[in-house]
C-alpha positions as CSV (number, residue, x, y, z in Angstrom):
1,M,0.0,0.0,0.0
2,N,1.1,3.6,-0.7
3,L,-0.7,6.9,-0.3
4,S,-1.8,7.0,-4.0
5,E,-3.3,3.6,-3.8
6,L,-5.0,4.5,-0.5
7,L,-7.1,7.2,-2.2
8,A,-7.8,5.0,-5.3
9,Y,-8.9,2.2,-3.0
10,Q,-11.3,4.4,-1.1
11,S,-12.7,5.8,-4.4
12,R,-13.6,2.3,-5.5
13,K,-15.1,1.4,-2.1
14,Y,-17.0,4.7,-1.5
15,P,-17.4,6.2,-5.0
16,E,-20.5,8.4,-4.1
17,K,-19.5,9.3,-0.6
18,E,-18.4,12.9,0.1
19,G,-14.6,13.1,0.1
20,I,-13.9,16.8,0.0
21,V,-16.0,19.7,1.1
22,T,-14.8,23.3,0.5
23,L,-16.5,26.7,1.0
24,E,-17.5,26.6,-2.6
25,E,-18.1,22.9,-3.6
26,R,-18.3,19.2,-2.7
27,L,-16.5,16.3,-4.4
28,T,-17.2,12.6,-3.9
29,Y,-14.3,10.2,-3.5
30,R,-14.7,9.2,-7.1
31,E,-14.6,12.8,-8.3
32,W,-11.6,13.5,-6.1
33,N,-9.8,10.5,-7.4
34,D,-10.7,11.4,-11.0
35,K,-9.2,14.8,-10.6
36,V,-6.1,13.3,-9.1
37,N,-5.7,11.1,-12.2
38,Q,-6.3,14.1,-14.5
39,F,-3.8,16.3,-12.7
40,A,-1.2,13.5,-12.5
41,R,-1.5,13.1,-16.2
42,A,-1.2,16.8,-16.7
43,L,2.0,16.9,-14.6
44,S,3.4,13.9,-16.6
45,R,2.6,15.7,-19.9
46,L,4.7,18.7,-18.5
47,G,7.6,16.3,-18.0
48,V,7.3,15.5,-14.3
49,Q,8.8,12.1,-13.5
50,A,8.9,9.7,-10.6
51,G,11.4,10.8,-7.9
52,E,11.2,14.5,-8.7
53,K,10.5,16.9,-5.9
54,V,7.2,19.0,-6.3
55,I,6.6,22.0,-4.1
56,I,3.0,22.4,-3.0
57,H,2.6,26.0,-1.9
58,M,-1.1,26.3,-1.2
59,P,-3.6,26.9,1.6
60,N,-6.2,24.3,2.6
61,T,-8.0,24.1,-0.7
62,K,-9.2,21.3,-3.0
63,E,-6.1,22.0,-5.2
64,F,-3.9,21.2,-2.3
65,V,-5.4,17.7,-1.7
66,I,-5.6,17.0,-5.4
67,S,-2.0,18.0,-5.9
68,Y,-0.7,16.0,-2.9
69,F,-2.2,12.7,-4.1
70,A,-1.4,13.5,-7.8
71,V,2.3,13.9,-7.0
72,H,2.3,10.6,-5.2
73,R,0.4,9.0,-8.1
74,L,3.3,9.8,-10.4
75,G,5.8,8.4,-7.9
76,A,7.1,11.9,-7.3
77,I,7.9,13.4,-3.9
78,A,5.6,16.0,-2.4
79,V,7.1,19.0,-0.6
80,P,4.3,21.0,1.1
81,V,5.4,24.6,2.0
82,N,3.9,26.9,4.6
83,A,1.6,29.4,3.0
84,R,2.9,32.1,5.5
85,L,6.5,32.0,4.3
86,V,7.9,35.0,2.5
87,A,9.5,34.9,-0.9
88,N,13.2,34.4,0.2
89,E,12.1,31.5,2.5
90,V,10.2,29.8,-0.3
91,S,13.1,30.3,-2.6
92,Y,15.5,28.6,-0.1
93,I,13.2,25.6,0.2
94,Y,12.9,25.3,-3.6
95,D,16.6,25.3,-4.0
96,H,17.4,23.0,-1.0
97,S,14.8,20.4,-1.9
98,D,16.1,20.2,-5.5
99,A,12.5,20.8,-6.6
100,T,11.8,21.0,-10.3
101,V,8.1,21.8,-10.1
102,F,6.3,24.6,-8.1
103,L,2.6,24.5,-7.6
104,T,0.9,27.6,-6.0
105,H,-2.4,29.2,-5.4
106,D,-3.6,32.6,-6.6
107,L,-4.0,33.6,-2.9
108,L,-0.3,33.1,-2.4
109,F,1.0,34.0,-5.9
110,D,3.0,37.1,-4.7
111,Q,5.2,34.9,-2.5
112,G,6.3,32.7,-5.4
113,S,5.8,34.8,-8.5
114,Q,9.4,35.7,-8.9
115,L,10.6,32.1,-8.8
116,A,9.8,31.5,-12.5
117,A,12.0,34.3,-13.5
118,E,14.9,33.2,-11.3
119,K,14.7,29.4,-11.3
120,Y,14.6,26.5,-13.7
121,G,11.5,24.3,-13.5
122,T,7.8,23.9,-14.2
123,F,5.4,26.4,-12.6
124,V,1.7,26.0,-12.1
125,K,-0.8,28.3,-10.5
126,T,-4.6,28.3,-9.9
127,G,-6.6,30.8,-11.8
128,A,-5.7,32.2,-15.2
129,P,-2.3,31.3,-16.7
130,K,0.5,33.9,-16.6
131,Q,3.5,33.1,-18.7
132,P,5.5,31.0,-17.9
133,W,2.9,29.9,-15.3
134,H,0.5,27.2,-16.4
135,S,-3.1,27.3,-15.2
136,F,-4.0,24.4,-12.8
137,S,-7.6,24.1,-14.0
138,E,-6.7,24.4,-17.7
139,I,-4.1,21.7,-17.8
140,L,-6.2,19.4,-15.6
141,E,-9.3,19.7,-17.8
142,K,-7.4,18.7,-20.9
143,E,-6.7,15.2,-19.4
144,V,-8.8,12.1,-19.1
145,A,-9.5,10.5,-15.7
146,T,-8.4,7.0,-16.6
147,E,-6.8,5.4,-13.6
148,L,-3.1,5.7,-13.2
149,V,-1.5,3.2,-10.9
150,N,1.5,3.8,-8.7
151,D,2.9,0.6,-7.5
152,A,5.5,2.2,-5.2
153,H,6.7,0.1,-2.3
154,E,5.8,1.5,1.1
155,D,9.5,2.0,1.9
156,E,9.9,4.5,-1.0
157,E,10.1,8.2,-0.2
158,A,6.8,10.1,-0.3
159,S,7.4,13.6,1.0
160,I,9.6,16.2,2.6
161,L,8.3,18.6,5.2
162,Y,10.4,21.6,6.2
163,T,10.9,22.6,9.8
164,S,13.2,25.5,10.9
165,G,16.4,24.7,12.7
166,T,18.3,26.5,15.4
167,T,21.0,27.2,12.9
168,G,18.5,29.3,11.0
169,D,18.2,27.1,8.0
170,P,15.0,25.0,7.5
171,K,15.5,21.3,7.7
172,G,13.9,18.9,5.2
173,V,12.3,15.9,7.0
174,V,12.0,12.9,4.7
175,F,9.1,10.5,5.1
176,T,8.3,7.2,3.3
177,H,4.9,6.0,2.5
178,K,5.2,3.5,5.4
179,N,6.0,6.3,7.9
180,I,2.9,8.3,6.9
181,L,0.6,5.2,6.7
182,T,1.8,4.2,10.2
183,V,0.9,7.4,11.9
184,S,-2.3,7.8,9.9
185,S,-3.5,4.4,11.0
186,M,-2.4,5.2,14.6
187,M,-4.6,8.3,14.6
188,A,-7.5,6.5,13.0
189,V,-7.5,3.9,15.8
190,E,-6.8,6.2,18.7
191,L,-9.5,8.7,17.8
192,E,-12.0,6.2,16.5
193,M,-12.2,7.5,13.0
194,K,-14.8,5.9,10.8
195,P,-16.2,6.3,7.3
196,S,-18.9,8.5,8.9
197,S,-16.3,10.8,10.5
198,R,-16.1,14.4,9.2
199,M,-12.7,16.1,9.7
200,L,-12.3,19.8,9.8
201,H,-9.0,21.0,8.3
202,I,-8.5,24.6,9.3
203,M,-4.9,24.3,10.6
204,P,-2.4,24.4,7.7
205,L,-2.0,21.1,5.9
206,C,1.7,21.9,5.4
207,H,2.3,20.8,9.0
208,S,2.7,17.1,9.9
209,A,-0.2,16.7,12.3
210,P,-2.9,18.1,10.1
211,L,-1.5,16.4,7.0
212,H,-0.4,13.0,8.2
213,L,-2.7,12.4,11.2
214,F,-5.9,14.0,10.0
215,L,-5.9,14.2,6.2
216,A,-4.1,10.8,5.7
217,G,-5.7,9.4,8.8
218,G,-9.2,10.4,7.7
219,T,-8.6,9.1,4.2
220,F,-7.3,5.8,5.7
221,V,-10.9,5.1,6.8
222,G,-12.8,6.9,4.0
223,A,-13.9,9.9,6.1
224,T,-15.1,13.3,4.7
225,H,-12.6,16.2,4.7
226,I,-13.9,19.8,5.2
227,L,-11.3,22.4,4.1
228,A,-10.9,26.0,5.1
229,P,-8.0,28.1,3.7
230,T,-7.6,30.3,6.8
231,F,-8.4,30.2,10.5
232,T,-10.8,32.5,12.2
233,P,-12.8,31.6,15.3
234,D,-16.0,32.6,13.5
235,L,-15.3,30.3,10.5
236,M,-14.2,27.4,12.8
237,L,-17.4,27.6,14.9
238,D,-19.6,28.0,11.8
239,L,-18.1,25.0,10.0
240,V,-18.3,22.7,13.0
241,A,-22.0,23.4,13.4
242,K,-22.9,23.5,9.7
243,E,-20.9,20.4,8.6
244,R,-21.5,18.4,11.7
245,V,-17.8,17.9,12.3
246,S,-16.7,14.9,14.3
247,H,-12.9,15.5,14.6
248,F,-10.9,18.7,14.9
249,F,-7.2,19.4,15.4
250,G,-5.9,22.8,16.4
251,A,-3.2,24.6,18.3
252,P,-4.2,25.6,21.8
253,V,-4.5,29.3,20.7
254,A,-7.3,28.2,18.3
255,Y,-9.3,26.8,21.2
256,L,-8.7,29.8,23.4
257,M,-9.7,32.3,20.7
258,A,-12.8,30.3,19.8
259,A,-13.7,29.9,23.5
260,K,-13.7,33.7,23.9
261,H,-15.9,34.3,20.9
262,P,-19.3,35.7,21.8
263,K,-21.3,33.1,19.9
264,V,-19.4,30.0,21.2
265,T,-22.1,29.1,23.8
266,E,-24.8,29.5,21.2
267,T,-23.2,27.3,18.6
268,D,-24.1,23.6,18.4
269,L,-20.8,21.8,18.9
270,S,-22.3,18.5,20.0
271,W,-21.3,16.7,16.8
272,V,-17.6,16.7,17.8
273,K,-16.3,13.4,19.1
274,Y,-12.7,14.5,19.7
275,W,-11.4,18.0,20.1
276,T,-7.7,17.4,19.7
277,Y,-4.9,19.8,20.3
278,G,-1.1,19.8,20.0
279,G,2.0,21.8,19.7
280,A,1.8,22.7,23.4
281,P,-0.3,21.5,26.3
282,L,-3.3,23.4,27.7
283,S,-3.0,24.2,31.4
284,K,-5.6,23.0,33.9
285,T,-7.2,26.5,34.0
286,E,-7.3,26.7,30.2
287,V,-8.8,23.2,30.0
288,E,-11.6,24.1,32.4
289,F,-12.3,27.3,30.5
290,V,-12.5,25.6,27.1
291,R,-14.5,22.7,28.4
292,E,-17.1,25.0,29.9
293,Q,-17.3,27.3,26.8
294,F,-17.5,24.3,24.4
295,N,-19.7,22.3,26.7
296,T,-17.5,19.2,26.1
297,D,-15.5,16.6,27.9
298,S,-13.8,15.5,24.7
299,L,-10.4,17.3,24.7
300,C,-7.5,15.2,23.7
301,C,-3.8,16.3,23.8
302,L,-1.4,15.0,21.2
303,Y,2.4,15.2,21.8
304,G,4.9,14.6,19.1
305,L,7.1,16.4,16.6
306,T,7.5,16.6,12.9
307,E,10.5,14.3,12.8
308,A,8.4,11.7,14.6
309,G,5.7,11.6,12.0
310,P,4.3,13.0,14.3
311,S,3.8,10.1,16.7
312,G,4.3,10.3,20.4
313,T,1.9,10.3,23.4
314,L,-1.6,11.3,24.1
315,L,-3.6,12.6,27.0
316,L,-7.1,11.2,26.7
317,P,-10.3,13.1,27.5
318,E,-11.0,11.4,30.8
319,E,-7.4,12.1,32.0
320,H,-7.7,15.8,31.8
321,D,-9.4,16.2,35.2
322,E,-6.3,15.1,37.0
323,K,-3.5,15.5,34.6
324,A,-4.2,18.6,32.4
325,G,-0.9,20.1,31.4
326,S,0.7,16.6,31.0
327,V,1.0,14.9,27.6
328,G,-0.2,11.6,28.7
329,K,0.6,8.3,30.3
330,R,1.3,6.1,27.3
331,A,2.7,6.3,23.8
332,A,0.2,6.1,21.0
333,L,-0.3,3.0,18.8
334,H,2.9,2.0,16.9
335,C,5.1,4.2,19.1
336,E,7.2,4.0,22.3
337,F,8.7,6.7,24.5
338,C,11.3,6.9,27.2
339,V,13.1,9.7,29.1
340,I,16.9,9.4,29.1
341,D,19.9,11.0,30.6
342,E,23.0,12.3,28.7
343,Q,24.4,8.8,28.6
344,G,21.3,7.3,27.0
345,S,20.1,5.5,30.1
346,E,16.5,5.7,31.1
347,V,15.9,8.0,34.1
348,V,13.9,7.1,37.2
349,S,10.4,8.6,37.8
350,G,10.5,12.2,38.9
351,R,13.9,13.0,37.3
352,T,14.2,15.2,34.2
353,G,15.8,13.9,31.0
354,E,15.4,14.1,27.2
355,I,12.3,12.5,25.7
356,A,13.0,9.9,23.1
357,L,10.5,8.2,20.7
358,K,10.6,5.0,18.6
359,G,8.3,3.6,16.0
360,E,7.7,3.0,12.3
361,G,6.3,6.5,11.9
362,I,9.6,8.2,12.7
363,M,11.2,10.1,9.7
364,K,13.6,8.4,7.4
365,S,16.2,11.2,7.6
366,Y,16.9,14.9,7.2
367,Y,17.3,15.6,3.5
368,K,20.9,16.0,2.5
369,D,22.1,16.1,6.1
370,E,23.6,12.8,7.1
371,K,25.4,14.3,10.1
372,R,22.3,15.9,11.6
373,T,20.4,12.7,11.0
374,E,23.0,10.7,12.9
375,D,23.0,13.2,15.8
376,T,19.2,13.0,16.1
377,F,19.1,9.2,16.4
378,M,20.3,7.0,19.2
379,G,19.9,3.6,17.6
380,D,16.3,3.4,16.7
381,W,15.3,6.1,19.1
382,L,14.6,9.7,17.9
383,L,16.0,12.3,20.3
384,T,13.3,15.0,20.5
385,G,15.3,17.8,22.2
386,D,12.5,18.1,24.7
387,M,13.2,17.7,28.3
388,G,10.6,15.9,30.4
389,L,9.9,13.8,33.4
390,V,7.5,11.0,34.3
391,D,5.6,11.6,37.5
392,E,4.7,9.1,40.2
393,D,1.5,8.1,38.3
394,G,3.4,7.4,35.0
395,Y,2.4,10.7,33.2
396,L,4.8,12.5,31.0
397,W,5.4,16.2,31.5
398,V,7.4,18.4,29.0
399,I,9.5,20.6,31.2
400,D,11.8,22.5,28.8
401,R,13.6,22.3,25.5
402,K,17.2,21.5,25.1
403,K,17.4,24.0,22.4
404,D,15.9,27.5,22.5
405,M,12.8,26.7,20.3
406,V,9.8,28.8,21.1
407,I,6.3,27.4,20.6
408,S,3.8,30.2,20.0
409,G,0.3,29.3,19.1
410,G,1.4,25.7,18.5
411,V,3.9,26.8,15.9
412,N,7.6,26.3,16.3
413,V,9.7,29.5,16.2
414,Y,13.5,29.3,16.3
415,P,15.3,32.3,17.9
416,R,18.5,31.8,16.1
417,E,16.8,32.4,12.7
418,I,15.3,35.7,13.9
419,E,18.6,36.8,15.5
420,T,20.5,36.1,12.3
421,A,18.0,38.2,10.4
422,L,18.2,41.1,12.9
423,L,22.0,41.1,12.8
424,Q,21.8,41.8,9.0
425,H,20.3,45.2,9.8
426,P,23.1,47.9,9.4
427,H,22.3,49.6,12.7
428,I,21.8,46.6,14.9
429,E,25.0,45.5,16.7
430,D,23.7,42.5,18.7
431,A,20.4,40.7,19.3
432,A,18.9,37.9,21.4
433,V,15.5,36.3,21.0
434,I,13.6,34.3,23.6
435,G,10.1,33.1,24.3
436,V,8.1,34.7,27.2
437,P,4.8,33.4,28.6
438,H,1.6,34.5,26.9
439,P,-1.9,33.7,28.3
440,D,-3.3,32.7,24.9
441,W,-0.4,31.7,22.7
442,G,1.5,29.7,25.3
443,E,4.6,31.8,24.5
444,T,5.3,34.9,22.5
445,V,8.6,36.0,21.0
446,K,10.6,38.8,22.5
447,A,13.7,40.4,21.0
448,F,16.5,42.2,23.0
449,V,18.4,44.5,20.7
450,I,21.6,46.5,20.9
451,Q,21.8,49.3,18.3
452,N,24.3,52.0,17.3
453,G,22.1,55.0,18.1
454,Q,20.8,55.5,14.6
455,I,17.3,54.0,15.3
456,S,14.7,56.2,17.0
457,D,11.9,53.6,17.3
458,I,13.4,50.2,17.7
459,E,10.1,48.2,17.6
460,K,8.9,50.0,14.4
461,E,12.2,49.6,12.7
462,C,12.7,45.9,13.6
463,R,9.1,45.0,12.6
464,S,9.4,46.8,9.3
465,Y,12.8,45.2,8.5
466,L,11.8,41.7,9.5
467,E,8.6,41.7,7.4
468,T,10.8,41.3,4.3
469,Q,12.9,38.6,5.9
470,L,10.6,36.3,7.8
471,A,7.1,34.9,7.9
472,D,4.8,37.0,10.1
473,Y,4.5,34.4,12.8
474,K,8.3,34.5,13.4
475,I,8.4,38.3,13.9
476,P,8.8,39.2,17.6
477,K,5.8,40.8,19.2
478,L,7.9,42.4,22.0
479,Y,11.1,44.4,21.9
480,E,13.5,45.7,24.5
481,E,16.6,47.8,23.9
482,L,19.6,47.1,26.0
483,D,23.1,48.5,26.4
484,E,24.6,45.1,26.3
485,L,23.6,41.4,26.4
486,P,24.5,39.2,29.3
487,R,27.4,36.9,28.4
488,N,29.9,34.7,30.3
489,A,33.7,35.0,30.2
490,T,33.9,33.1,26.9
491,G,31.3,35.2,25.2
492,K,28.4,32.7,25.4
493,L,25.0,34.4,25.6
494,L,23.2,33.8,28.9
495,K,19.6,33.6,27.8
496,H,18.4,32.4,31.2
497,H,19.3,35.9,32.5
498,L,17.1,37.4,29.9
499,R,14.3,35.0,30.7
500,N,14.5,35.9,34.4
501,Q,14.5,39.6,33.5
502,A,11.4,39.2,31.2
503,R,9.5,37.4,34.0
504,Q,10.1,40.4,36.4
505,V,8.7,43.0,33.9
């Protein structure tokens, strides 16, 4: 089995069942699969071959899910890209992934429009064609829907997902069909997905949890997928009620924003069987607030990371009363976890160590980075970089991160990447970036900046400068100007001093 055959199988089994629901239209599984065949044939006619890398730069639209499976149908490798990245970030991923094809959506065309003038490859956009960009709909409609068969083995590479690194360069995480099918079946079992299930996709499908756990997981059982290109609390609540959604995944901030919306208590949310969240835990106070506002006892916390598929642990709905803030007592199906010390030995209960994960959903490697791949594995165990402990009841708590990653609204933000960008400014002499607590987002990003006296408004200048360098979610919300940064005798930055200072403000 591979991802292409998974969809083809469901189209034969449930031909007239709703497969995709968008804000504009509905497609059955047969119609979805037909369009996948047509678009795969269109890409093949444009010269796309098995093994080539294809960038999918789209929001949660029908074109995304058609493209994703069409790429696999050709035996090519899908490279979904975050819709919020700016042009230079998109360009870096195009180059690093060795992509030869770039698919984008009219909503995002500005971020990728210059690529065709600068890079070699095949370029396709939704909407009208614009030389040298082909029109997605026009090339698809010229093709027949006769079934194409991809007989790829499950151990063959299927996709590369990019996640930022502390060095500032995004890392390409390589997955095989088996990796993705493993975590999709895990999620289907753990969250009791069925053909009658209706999945709301309002979190970006470029991320591993929405893509692998819920799009692939729902397709694994023949569920219906409801797609929304952007998140707003209004739209989320409306779609849950209107489409009778049974499964939803979101970052904690999505829940907190929706829970504060005036109409939340008036909206029928009773159809939802599992309200799942990940990227960061919800505190006990937040859990109680969301439960009350949503009138539900169905919150489920998922812990994992992109490199793990994601697979990891889960805190079940009935465990939230006593253990909210924890990430669960057991690893999910197909996965194991342990907490280890620096020597790789498992630590005793109550002691902090690094969380390690093992299972067939774990990534194959980092793309073109053998050294980093080796450093991330200890035998078959993936070292997460998260520090955690297991309490006396066997529940896992994430305590801190080995590296300086900030999780804001469930999205990973890496300070080094921001610091590198700030230091390119001609009037900034030094910079340090940390995460500080935020009541809704979990953490927000704060920058400490040293300048040469030429900047009158440090916040305005930094924001304006970074808007051309980084995606908006990476840009710090808070700024503080200092005379110098705290460093030790060897010049190493002492970020814990900055964190202590931020807490006292």
